[in-house]
C-alpha positions in Angstrom: 0.4 -6.8 13.3 0.2 -10.9 13.3 3.4 -13.2 14.0 3.7 -15.8 12.0 6.6 -18.7 12.6 8.0 -15.8 15.1 7.9 -12.9 12.4 5.6 -9.9 13.0 3.9 -9.1 9.7 0.9 -6.8 8.9 -2.3 -8.1 7.5 -3.7 -5.1 5.7 -7.1 -5.3 3.8 -6.1 -3.2 0.8 -3.3 -1.8 -0.9 -4.6 1.6 0.4 -4.0 0.5 4.3 -0.5 -0.4 3.2 0.1 3.0 1.6 -1.5 5.2 4.3 0.9 3.5 6.7 4.0 3.8 4.7 4.4 0.1 4.7 6.7 0.0 1.5 7.7 -3.4 2.0 4.0 -4.9 2.4 3.1 -2.8 -0.4 5.6 -4.4 -2.8 4.4 -7.8 -1.8 0.9 -6.6 -2.5 1.6 -5.5 -5.6 3.5 -8.4 -6.5 0.7 -10.7 -5.5 -1.6 -8.6 -8.1 -3.1 -5.7 -6.1 -3.9 -3.2 -8.5 -2.0 0.1 -8.2 -5.4 2.0 -9.6 -8.0 0.3 -7.1 -10.2 3.4 -6.1 -11.2 3.2 -2.0 -14.8 3.5 -0.6 -14.3 7.2 0.7 -16.3 10.0 -0.9 -13.3 11.1 -2.6 -12.5 7.6 -4.3 -8.7 7.7 -4.0 -6.1 5.6 -5.5 -3.1 4.8 -3.8 -1.1 7.1 -5.2 -3.6 9.7 -3.7 -3.2 8.6 -0.4 0.9 8.4 -0.5 0.7 11.8 -1.7 -2.1 13.0 1.0 0.1 11.2 3.7 3.3 12.6 2.7 4.7 8.8 2.2 7.4 10.0 -0.2 9.0 6.6 -0.5 5.6 5.2 -2.3 6.2 7.2 -5.3 9.6 5.7 -5.6 8.4 2.2 -5.2 5.6 3.2 -7.9 8.1 3.8 -10.6 9.0 0.0 -10.4 5.5 -0.9 -10.9 5.2 -2.5 -14.1 
């Protein structure tokens, strides 16, 4: 977590990290800024953000997904 102008913000290196942490606000920002919701991570299983949401039980992430266009 970093602080900018007195506000604490999370700085994730990938959309996967935001999903793994259940950070829906940062996830929405990353998607709005062009992060691909179909991006594969570099684990042996090649998970997408949705795979991680299901694995981590981040139930709010699929709800946000319905708004991704």
